[in-house]
N, C-alpha and C positions, 0 to 999 in steps of 0.2 A: 451236356451231364444230369442225371438223376430226374429224367421227365420219363421216360417209358418206362424207366426200373421201379420209380417212385411207389406204385401200389405194390410192388412187390417186395420193397427195401427190408421191411420190417419181418416179413413172413419169411424170409432166406436166411435169417438167423443173425441178421447185423443190428438187430436192439438188444441183442446180449451183450454187445460192449459197453453200449448207454448204461446198461443196469450195473453190470459189472464197477465201469466207470464211477459211477454216483456212490458205490462203497466204499472205493478210493477218495474220492472228494471230501466224503463226509470225515475219513480220518487227517488226510491234508488239513481240512480248517482246523481240524483240531490241535493241530501242528504250528499252522500259519493262519492264525485268528483275522478276522475282519470285523469292522464295526457297520452296521447297518445292514439292510436287506436289499438291498437293490443289485440286481444283478442282469448282465448282459450274457447268451449263449451265442457266440459267432458259430458258424457254419452249423447250425439248429438242427438242420433236416428234419427229421420228422416230429422231432419236439419232445422225444423221452428224458431226456438230460433236465429241460427245460420245465416240464412238469415234474418232475423230483425237486426241482428248489423250490418251484412255487409249494409243493406240499412241505418243505422245511420252512415256510413263511416268508420267503422272498418274494416281492412285484417282480418280473420275470420279461425281459423283450430278447426274443429267439430274431437272429439275422439270418438270412439264407438267400445265396444266389438264385435258388430253383424254385419257381413258382410251384410246380407240384407235389413238392418236399413241402413248405409250407400250408399249401392249401390241406395237408393232410394234418398237419401241426396244428392250425387251426381247428379244425373237426375235434380230435383229440382235446383239446383246450375246453371247445364249448361243452362238450360233454363231462368235463372233468367236475369235481365237486369248487372249484376254485378259478372260472373263469374269468374275473373281476383282477387276477392276478399277472396275466399272460398278455401280451401282445405280441404278434409277430410280420417280420418288417423283410420287404426284399430288397437287399444289398449286398454291393462287393464290399468285403472285406479290406479289401486293396484299396477303395476311395472313403474311408471312414472319415478324413479330415476335410475333403472335398465336399462331402454330400454328406449333410447331418441328418438323423434318423430320423424324417419324418414330422421335423418339431417337436420331436417327443422329448420329454426329460431323459436328458441324456448324462447326466453324472454316474457312475455307477462305483459300488462298495465292490463288487467281484465280477471279470469278466471270464468266461470260460470259452476256449476253442478247442475240440476234442474229435477223435479219432482220426488222428493223424490230418488233421485239417490243412495244417497249416504244412504240409507236405505239397500241396495243389497248387502253391504259390512257387512259381519254375524259377525266380532269380532273385539274389541280392536286394534289388531295389524292391520287387514285392514285398518281402520279406517285412523290410524295412517299413514299407509304407504302412501293412499291418501293424506293426508293432508302434508306431507315432500315431497311429489311429486309436490303438487301446490305450496310450499314454492318455493323449487327449481327453478322452472319453471316462476316464477313470480321477473317483477324487483323491485330493491327495491320503496317502498309506493304503488305497484301495489295492486290490490284488487280481494278480494274473494267472491264471492259471492253463496250461496246454498242453497237450502231447505231440510229440515228435517219431517219425518211424527212422531209423537209424540207416545209413548206408550198410552195415552188415546185415540189418533185416532185410532191406530190400534186394541185396546181394545173392545172400544164402539162406534168409528164412521163407519168403513170401512164397515160394514154388510155381513152376512154368504154367501148371494146368491145372484148373479146379470144374467141378461139377455138382450143381446143387438141383435138385428135384424136388418139387413139391408138385401139389394138386394142381392140373393145369399150368403149370408152370415149370419150364428148365431154364437154367441158367449156366452158362460157358465161359470160362475166361483164361486168356491166354495172356500171358505175362514175359516181359524182357526186360531186361537189365543190361544200360548200357554203360559200361565201367569209364567210360571217357567223359562222360556225361555226368556220372551218378544218379541217373534218373531211369525211371522203370516206366515201360509204357504197357497198361492192362486193356487188352479189348476182350470188353464184354458182348457176349452174342444170346439174347435171349428169346424164348419161343414159348408164347403165350396160344392156349388154345385146349384142344382135345384129340384123342386120337378118331373119336367119331366126327369133328367138324374140320380137323385140320388145325394147324397153329402159324401163328402170324409172328413172325421177325423184328425184332429190332436191335441194334446195333451202338455201343457208345466207346469211346475212346479216355480212359483215365490216366493220366501222367503224374507220378510222385517224384519229386527231389530232392535228393539226400542232403542234409546239410551237415558240416562238421561242426562238434558239440563247441570248441572256440571261438566259430565264427558266430553264431549264435549269442553265446556269452558277450561277443563285441557289441552286437545290433541291438539288441535289449537296452545295455547301460546308453546306446549312443539314443535313444527313443526317451528315453528317460524312467527308464524300468529299471530296477536295481533285482540282480538276480539273489533270491533267498537260497534257493537250492535247484538240483539237477540229478532228478531221481530216476534209478531203474524205475519204470512204471511199474504199479500194482506193489512196490516195495518202497523202504526209506533206504536201501542204499543209494551210495554216490554214483552215478551214471560211468560207464567207462565204453570205450571203442568198441564191445563186445556185447552191448546191451541192443536190445532188438528194439525197444521203445524207451523216449525219455520224456518225463514228467519235468515240465519247467514251472517253478514258481517263481516269481518278480511282482516288485511290489513298486508302485506308485511313488517316484520321490516326494 
């Protein structure tokens, strides 16, 4: 995933979510403050949120499993005014316990994981492994902020088909939700080229798993993370079954 699509990711409109969440994150941190300025952005993608955190004065490590996304993030960091505050590491967020981040200083005050990246973990065991890794990387009192799509949104709000057209790029998505597994499968087909010279096609499959509110509320404390809030994302209303996206705020014991 996110290999051939990576160069078109921001241009297809995905960057807007990172910018919007950065505004929300500022408000979340005002309500749930942290001491210190070391941050880890899990599933950092092309680095938009990591760069924003660096602009706020954080020293940031971005982690992602997709090398092409990391290459874009590194290029953006090198062109920024604070490259010394940013580092990017390829790693799987399910293996944060067993595979340290290349010997880097890994005691963080803030860890973020946004844009429903946690939904890409497809079992309770994978989600629990991620939470355990997060708890191990946070300093005592450190904060974990993440968002997740809900079952209600994946089933009723996602949409079956979507088409994005940009200059020299067309993206078609087809999505199907399976109510027996609470899982959404999205097939992405991208077409890169011009009418004059023809188009090259690529395909990716993305799968998201929905988790009940009470299950996440159980798994976070089991990992040593105390839940401070579960908001309907982009608000400060408590999340319920009809929410489309939940913003989780949890703190290491």
